[in-house]
Every structure is written in structure tokens, then in C-alpha cells.
C-alpha positions as CSV (number, residue, x, y, z in Angstrom):
1,M,28.8,-12.2,-6.7
2,K,29.2,-16.0,-7.6
3,R,26.3,-17.9,-8.5
4,S,27.6,-20.4,-5.6
5,R,27.6,-17.8,-3.1
6,L,24.4,-16.3,-3.8
7,E,23.2,-20.0,-3.6
8,E,24.8,-20.5,-0.4
9,L,22.8,-17.4,1.2
10,T,19.4,-18.3,-0.1
11,G,19.7,-21.9,1.1
12,R,19.9,-20.2,4.6
13,F,16.6,-18.1,4.1
14,P,14.4,-21.2,5.2
15,S,16.3,-21.1,8.6
16,C,15.5,-17.5,9.1
17,R,13.6,-15.8,11.6
18,V,12.3,-12.3,10.9
19,A,9.6,-9.8,12.8
20,V,7.9,-7.6,10.6
21,L,6.6,-4.5,12.9
22,G,4.7,-1.8,11.2
23,D,1.5,-0.8,9.5
24,F,-0.4,-3.5,7.9
25,F,-3.0,-2.3,5.4
26,L,-5.0,-4.6,3.2
27,D,-4.6,-4.5,-0.7
28,Q,-8.0,-5.4,-2.1
29,Y,-8.3,-5.7,-5.5
30,L,-12.1,-4.7,-6.9
31,E,-12.0,-6.6,-10.6
32,V,-15.0,-4.3,-12.4
33,D,-16.5,-5.6,-15.4
34,P,-17.5,-2.2,-17.5
35,D,-19.8,-4.6,-19.9
36,L,-22.3,-5.2,-16.3
37,E,-22.2,-1.0,-15.9
38,E,-25.2,-0.2,-14.7
39,R,-27.1,3.4,-14.1
40,S,-28.6,4.4,-10.6
41,L,-31.9,5.2,-10.8
42,E,-31.8,7.1,-7.5
43,T,-28.9,9.3,-8.9
44,G,-28.2,8.8,-12.4
45,K,-24.9,8.1,-11.6
46,S,-22.6,4.7,-12.9
47,A,-22.9,2.0,-11.2
48,H,-19.6,0.0,-11.7
49,Q,-19.9,-3.9,-11.1
50,V,-17.5,-5.9,-9.0
51,A,-17.0,-9.2,-10.7
52,A,-14.2,-10.3,-8.5
53,V,-12.5,-9.4,-5.3
54,R,-8.9,-10.3,-4.6
55,S,-7.5,-9.6,-1.2
56,S,-3.6,-9.6,-0.2
57,P,-1.5,-8.0,2.8
58,G,-0.4,-4.4,1.9
59,A,2.3,-2.2,3.3
60,A,4.1,-4.0,5.9
61,G,2.3,-6.7,4.5
62,T,4.0,-6.7,1.1
63,V,7.4,-7.0,2.8
64,V,5.6,-10.4,4.6
65,N,4.8,-11.8,1.3
66,N,8.5,-10.9,-0.1
67,L,9.9,-12.6,2.9
68,A,7.7,-15.6,2.7
69,S,7.9,-16.0,-1.7
70,L,11.7,-16.0,-1.0
71,H,11.5,-18.9,1.7
72,C,11.9,-17.3,4.9
73,G,11.7,-19.6,7.9
74,R,9.6,-17.8,10.0
75,I,7.6,-14.6,10.0
76,H,6.3,-12.9,13.1
77,A,3.7,-9.9,12.3
78,L,3.3,-7.0,15.0
79,G,1.3,-3.9,14.1
80,I,-2.1,-2.5,15.2
81,T,-5.5,-3.2,13.4
82,G,-9.3,-2.3,13.8
83,D,-11.6,-5.3,14.8
84,D,-13.2,-5.5,11.3
85,G,-14.0,-7.3,8.1
86,Q,-10.7,-5.8,6.5
87,G,-8.8,-6.9,9.9
88,F,-10.5,-10.6,9.6
89,E,-9.3,-10.3,5.5
90,L,-5.7,-9.1,6.4
91,R,-5.1,-11.9,9.3
92,K,-6.5,-14.6,6.7
93,C,-3.9,-13.0,4.0
94,L,-1.1,-13.1,6.2
95,E,-1.4,-16.9,7.9
96,R,-2.2,-18.5,4.5
97,I,1.4,-17.7,4.0
98,D,2.6,-18.8,7.5
99,C,2.9,-15.9,9.0
100,T,2.2,-15.9,12.8
101,T,0.0,-13.0,13.5
102,R,-0.4,-12.8,17.4
103,G,1.6,-9.7,17.7
104,L,-1.0,-8.1,15.3
105,R,-3.2,-6.5,17.8
106,R,-6.8,-5.3,17.2
107,R,-9.1,-2.5,18.8
108,K,-12.6,-1.7,17.7
109,A,-12.2,1.5,17.9
110,L,-9.7,1.8,15.0
111,L,-10.1,1.2,11.3
112,T,-7.9,-1.6,9.5
113,P,-5.9,0.1,7.0
114,T,-6.9,-0.5,3.5
115,Y,-6.2,0.1,-0.3
116,L,-9.1,0.3,-2.1
117,K,-8.0,-0.8,-6.1
118,P,-10.7,-1.0,-8.8
119,R,-9.6,-1.9,-11.9
120,D,-11.0,-2.8,-15.1
121,L,-11.5,-6.9,-15.4
122,C,-10.5,-6.7,-19.2
123,R,-7.6,-4.2,-19.5
124,K,-4.4,-5.8,-18.4
125,G,-1.9,-4.2,-16.6
126,L,-1.8,-0.7,-15.3
127,S,-3.9,0.7,-17.8
128,G,-6.8,-0.9,-16.0
129,E,-6.6,0.7,-12.7
130,H,-9.1,3.3,-11.4
131,E,-8.2,5.7,-8.8
132,R,-7.2,4.1,-5.4
133,Y,-9.4,4.9,-2.5
134,D,-7.4,4.7,1.3
135,I,-9.2,3.4,4.4
136,R,-6.9,5.3,7.3
137,N,-7.0,5.9,10.9
138,R,-6.8,10.5,11.1
139,D,-6.6,10.0,15.0
140,P,-3.4,8.8,16.9
141,I,-3.5,5.1,18.2
142,P,-4.0,5.0,22.1
143,P,-0.1,4.8,23.8
144,D,-1.2,1.8,25.9
145,L,-1.3,0.0,22.5
146,L,1.8,0.7,21.1
147,Q,3.5,-0.2,24.4
148,E,2.0,-3.6,24.1
149,M,3.3,-3.7,20.5
150,L,6.7,-2.6,21.7
151,A,6.6,-5.6,24.6
152,D,5.3,-8.2,22.2
153,L,8.4,-7.4,20.0
154,E,11.0,-7.4,22.9
155,G,9.5,-10.7,24.0
156,L,10.4,-12.0,20.7
157,L,14.0,-10.7,20.4
158,D,15.5,-14.1,21.9
159,H,13.6,-15.7,18.6
160,V,14.6,-13.6,15.7
161,D,17.5,-13.0,13.7
162,A,16.0,-9.4,12.2
163,V,13.5,-7.2,13.0
164,I,12.1,-5.2,9.6
165,V,10.6,-1.5,10.5
166,E,8.1,-0.7,7.8
167,D,6.5,2.9,8.7
168,Q,4.1,3.6,5.9
169,V,1.7,6.5,7.2
170,E,3.1,9.8,6.1
171,Q,1.5,11.6,8.8
172,P,3.7,12.2,11.9
173,D,2.7,9.5,14.9
174,L,-0.5,8.3,12.7
175,G,0.7,5.2,12.2
176,V,2.1,2.6,14.7
177,V,5.9,4.1,14.2
178,T,5.7,7.0,16.1
179,A,8.2,9.1,17.9
180,E,7.8,7.3,20.7
181,V,7.7,3.9,19.0
182,R,11.1,5.0,17.4
183,D,12.9,5.9,20.8
184,G,11.6,2.1,22.0
185,L,13.1,0.3,18.8
186,A,16.3,2.5,19.1
187,N,16.9,0.8,22.7
188,L,16.1,-2.6,21.9
189,A,18.6,-2.6,18.9
190,R,21.2,-0.5,20.9
191,S,20.7,-3.5,23.6
192,H,20.6,-6.5,20.8
193,P,23.6,-6.2,18.8
194,R,23.2,-9.3,17.3
195,I,19.9,-9.2,15.4
196,V,19.5,-7.0,12.4
197,F,17.2,-4.0,12.9
198,W,16.3,-2.8,9.1
199,A,13.9,0.1,9.0
200,D,12.2,1.7,5.9
201,S,9.9,5.1,6.2
202,R,8.1,7.1,3.8
203,A,8.4,10.8,5.9
204,Q,10.3,10.4,8.8
205,I,13.5,8.0,7.8
206,H,15.8,10.9,9.0
207,H,14.5,10.4,12.7
208,F,15.3,6.4,13.3
209,R,18.4,5.9,15.4
210,R,20.3,2.6,15.5
211,M,19.4,0.4,12.8
212,I,20.1,-0.3,9.2
213,L,18.2,2.7,7.4
214,K,16.7,2.0,3.6
215,P,15.8,5.8,2.4
216,N,15.3,6.0,-1.2
217,Q,17.3,8.5,-3.4
218,F,14.9,11.3,-2.4
219,E,14.5,10.5,1.2
220,A,18.2,10.4,1.5
221,V,18.5,14.1,0.6
222,R,15.3,15.4,2.3
223,H,13.4,16.3,-1.3
224,S,9.9,15.2,-0.5
225,S,8.3,16.5,-3.9
226,P,10.2,14.9,-6.4
227,G,8.9,15.3,-10.3
228,P,8.1,12.4,-12.5
229,G,11.6,11.0,-13.8
230,E,13.6,13.2,-11.7
231,R,16.6,11.7,-10.1
232,V,19.5,12.8,-7.7
233,P,22.8,13.1,-8.7
234,I,24.8,10.1,-6.9
235,D,27.7,12.7,-6.0
236,S,24.6,14.9,-4.0
237,I,23.8,11.6,-2.2
238,R,27.8,10.8,-1.1
239,Q,28.0,14.0,-0.1
240,V,25.1,13.7,2.9
241,L,25.8,10.0,3.4
242,P,28.7,10.6,6.1
243,R,26.4,13.1,8.6
244,F,23.4,11.1,7.8
245,R,25.2,7.4,9.2
246,S,26.7,9.3,12.1
247,R,23.7,10.6,12.9
248,N,21.9,7.2,12.7
249,G,25.2,5.0,14.3
250,A,24.5,2.4,12.2
251,P,24.7,1.7,8.3
252,I,22.7,3.1,5.5
253,C,21.5,1.7,1.9
254,V,20.0,3.9,-0.2
255,T,17.8,2.7,-2.9
256,L,18.7,4.4,-6.2
257,G,15.5,3.1,-9.0
258,D,17.5,1.6,-11.8
259,A,20.6,2.9,-10.9
260,G,20.8,0.3,-8.0
261,A,22.0,1.2,-4.5
262,L,24.6,3.0,-2.7
263,V,25.4,1.6,0.8
264,T,27.6,2.9,3.6
265,D,29.4,0.0,5.2
266,P,32.2,-1.4,5.2
267,E,32.7,1.3,2.8
268,M,30.7,3.4,0.8
269,T,30.0,1.2,-2.6
270,R,27.3,1.8,-5.2
271,V,25.8,-1.8,-5.9
272,P,24.3,-1.9,-9.6
273,A,21.1,-2.6,-10.3
274,V,19.6,-5.3,-13.0
275,R,18.4,-3.3,-16.2
276,V,15.0,-4.5,-17.2
277,E,13.0,-3.5,-20.2
278,G,9.3,-2.6,-19.9
279,P,6.6,-2.2,-19.0
280,L,7.4,-2.3,-15.3
281,D,5.0,-2.0,-12.1
282,V,7.7,-0.4,-9.5
283,T,5.0,-0.4,-6.9
284,G,6.5,-2.5,-4.0
285,A,9.9,-2.8,-5.4
286,G,11.7,-0.9,-1.9
287,D,9.8,-3.8,-0.1
288,S,11.0,-6.6,-1.9
289,F,14.8,-5.0,-1.9
290,T,14.2,-5.1,1.6
291,A,13.2,-8.9,2.0
292,G,15.7,-10.2,-0.1
293,A,18.8,-7.8,1.7
294,V,17.5,-8.6,5.2
295,L,17.5,-12.4,4.7
296,A,20.7,-12.1,3.0
297,L,22.1,-10.0,5.8
298,C,20.9,-12.8,8.3
299,G,22.6,-15.5,5.7
300,G,26.2,-13.9,6.7
301,A,26.1,-11.6,3.5
302,S,28.1,-8.2,3.8
303,L,26.1,-5.0,2.9
304,P,27.2,-4.7,-0.7
305,E,26.1,-8.0,-1.1
306,A,23.0,-7.8,0.6
307,A,22.1,-4.8,-1.5
308,L,22.5,-6.8,-4.4
309,V,20.3,-9.6,-3.3
310,G,17.9,-7.2,-2.8
311,N,18.2,-5.6,-6.0
312,L,17.7,-8.9,-7.9
313,A,15.0,-9.3,-6.0
314,A,13.2,-6.1,-7.3
315,S,14.2,-6.9,-10.6
316,V,11.9,-9.7,-10.5
317,T,8.9,-7.9,-8.9
318,I,8.6,-5.0,-10.9
319,R,7.7,-7.0,-14.2
320,Q,4.8,-8.2,-12.3
321,L,1.5,-5.4,-13.2
322,A,-0.9,-4.5,-11.2
323,V,-0.3,-7.2,-8.5
324,T,1.8,-7.6,-5.3
325,G,5.1,-8.6,-6.6
326,T,6.9,-11.3,-5.1
327,A,10.3,-13.3,-6.2
328,K,11.4,-17.1,-5.3
329,P,15.1,-17.9,-5.2
330,R,15.5,-20.0,-8.2
331,Q,14.5,-16.2,-9.7
332,L,17.4,-14.5,-8.1
333,A,19.9,-17.0,-10.0
334,H,18.4,-16.2,-13.0
335,Q,18.6,-12.5,-12.3
336,L,22.1,-12.6,-11.1
337,T,23.3,-14.2,-14.4
338,R,21.7,-11.0,-16.4
339,W,23.4,-8.8,-13.7
340,K,27.1,-10.2,-14.5
341,E,26.4,-9.9,-18.2
342,Q,25.6,-6.2,-17.8
343,N,28.3,-5.6,-15.2
344,L,31.2,-7.6,-15.8
């Protein structure tokens, strides 16, 4: 890809309109000051003192963050939260980056999914992180809410160029992307071929149909418990992709970590990553890849071109430690120069 082609694609980002449907979490960082630690008189246990709180959209909200940073013209959030303080904070964070939240439905009986992330204020990077606390719904979301969410999406389809589905909850049918919702999405994708439908799922990627799917290397081959530093041989992925692609009825884009991405269309092609030196934080790298790739597709990119733009975006965000990383269009151009030096 030439720099002029990248600039042509990124120049179209501000005219793109994207709906993001899925599990919206609140990422809440608790900045703990160890020097202020107290001892509880009642229990004798440590009372960690929080000196500051940082909040940002998480899960599907991370995709929104990246779309906004890449100058996407219009972003719509569709999902379901509780009617609680975390839900209020989540909406405030999304609206701050000009994301429309009318499609983010709420119900008092539900919790707003939240990742509580305590970390030491004085220790930079990943070394300062404590154990995480997760708030999630442990019962299925009422079917009427799910149907209302699908109806909200259907009402938007004449006004968007792409739909990104972010299925964060691993337990089947406990998030907003249930089997019933997947069927509804497949029908909408079939009846609206001009719209880019793109899905990412932590545990159910093989159950989606009729939309571009973005599994990672382990999800592609149904390997659910990879060990530290483990990789799937690319030849093994190449073997399973034709059947996976045929069953889905739409292209597949497999992310390979520092090996880049492997796409099925128009022919099977591996797109190298930008080699980046540590320290690195790969949390959210897939979401930044998704944002860059989908915006490129909306701008007229081929799937290999879109995968490269996704790789460029991810190479920026993984350098940002202990935060929700994002990339800007001008940073993509810089990373393209590095990519060409490394691969040409």
C-alpha cells in the first residue's frame, strides 16, 4: 500500500457511519495510593485508599473509542445496561466522544457490566495493576429487550455504512448477543448487502453467519485454552479456513498477533503486522484492529487492505500501557512507513 492510498482511505473516515451493537462495559480504573493505606479497625485487613478514578467505555465501548479516535463521522451504540450509576457513567463517557446512546437501552433489574481495575498510582505500566473485579449479569437478558435492540438496529440500517457486533460475554446467552440475536443479525446482513457487517466474539464466533468474522488464531481452530506464548501454525489455520468461510457465507479475517492477519477474500492472503518492540499491552488490540479495518472497508478498501489498516491501528495501541489504547489517522501513516521498511 502506498501512503497516498492510505491517505485516500483515512480521508473518507469522517464520512463513515457505524453502528456498534454488543456488550458495553464500563472500564473503571481505581488509582490506589499505597502511601495512604490504612488498617481496618473492624477486620484488621488493609483498606486501600483510592486517590483518583478514571472511567472509559469498555468491551464494545473500546471499539467505539477507537472509531472516534480515527475520526469516524457518526457512531451509534446499541446494547443493554442497568439503570444504575455505572450505566450513567458509561453513557457520559460515550457521549463525550460524540457517540449516540439512544440505542443503549436500560433496565433497573440489570447490572451495567463493569471491569473494576485497581492499580497503584505510583507504579507505571502493567506492573502496577491489582487483581480485577468484574460486575456482570448472571441471568439471561429478557427477550423483549433483545428484540427491541434488534428493532433499533433495523431502524438505523438506512443511515449506516457498517454494523460492528461485539460479543464480549463468554457464557452462552448471558450477554446481549444471544443465539436469537445472531439469527436476527444474519437475516439483516442477508437483506442489506451494501452494509459491512462485521462480528467479533470471544466464544461463539463459529455460530455467526452472513457477516465478516474476526476470530483470533485460537478461535479460528476452536482452541479455547492457549498457553502463554502459544501460537497456532499458519498452515493449520489455512486448512480450516475454506470450510469455515463456506459455512459462514461471508469472508473471514483471522488475527495472528505479531504475525499479522490472514484473510480469505478475494483469495487467501496473509497481511504482515508492524513489528513493535516492548513493553507492550495487547489488551484491546483486536478492537483497534476492528475499528481500523471496518472504517477502511467503508472507505472502499479490499479486505487485505483493510487488514493492513487494522494492523497499523493495533501497532499504535499496544504501545499504550494500562489504558484503553487508541490510534489517530496521522499515526497510521507513520506506522505504514515502518511496515514498508520491514516488509518490502
